[in-house]
C-alpha positions, 0 to 999 in steps of 0.5 A: 268879127271871128270869135278865135275861141270857138271849135273848129269842124270836128272838135268836140264843144267845150263845157262851159261852166260859170263865168270865172271856172276853167273849163272841164277836159273831154271825158276819158274813151279807151284805146280801140279795140283790134279788129278781127283780120289785123296783121299784129298777132294775139298773144297765146295762152299756154296750152295745159298738158303741153310737153316743153323741150327738155335741156340738158342740165337745166331741166330736172327729172321728175321724180316717180309717183307712189304707184309707180315706186310700188309697180317696180317693185312689184314687178321686180318682185314678180320676176326675182320669184320667176328666175328663183322658180326657174332655178329651182326646177333646172337645179332638180331636173339637174339631180334627177338626171345624175340619179338616174346616171349613176343608178344605171351605172352601177346597175350596169357595173353590178350586172357586169360583175355578176355575169364575170363572176358567174362565168368564172364560177360556172365550171366549163365543159371540156372534152378529154381524148385518150391518146398513146405514146405518139399523141395519136387518138386511141379509144377511150377504153385505154384509158378506163381505170377498168380496162388497164387494170383486167389487162394486167395495166397499171398508173403512174404519174398521168400515164397508164402502162398496159404491156409496153405502151403507155396512154395518157387523156388530151383535154379540149384537143380536136381529132378522132381516133387514129390521127395526131391530137391538135391543140388541147393539154395534157393538164387537166383543167381544174373546176371543169366539167371534164368527160370523154367522148362516149360519155364518161365523166372524168371530172365534175367541176364545180365554182372554181373547185375540184369535186369529184374523182379524178382521172387516173391519166390526170 
């Protein structure tokens, strides 16, 4: 006769206790661990220092550290100092260039003024030629004081009269004895050194003021 309470093949044999007490359950066994090569993915641990994807409106900007703030302030100060130094150097060059231009302009102006004054003050050299009533050039002796006086002549109104002829100086004209004078003036120029071709001084000029004796034909 078969006992129905006996364990079957592969089943643990229940522990028997004292008669009249319930039987004890089998001991606890943990679940079997996953073997290598299994298709089920293992849980991933967070990697330290990994970059997380930022989302607009969700991710907040990280506040700069004290060292970063100091570095930024130092860089900004260095940039401002460099800009100030460059601006000061540019302004110094501009002022120097301006002074040179002004100094050069003043120098040129002074030189030009002195040249104009010297040109105006320096007497011009003018050649006087004696001419007759027909404006023909004659020998310088006819306009000489000694000559007309020794020949009974006289001087009046810028003319020299000898006999029935009159003579006077032409100043600055061109030509030779026996030819009509070309150009020039019959008014003696003021402040000029006037001499004849023979070297006789008619008037000595200087700095715009007449000096010396005037010619009787002046």
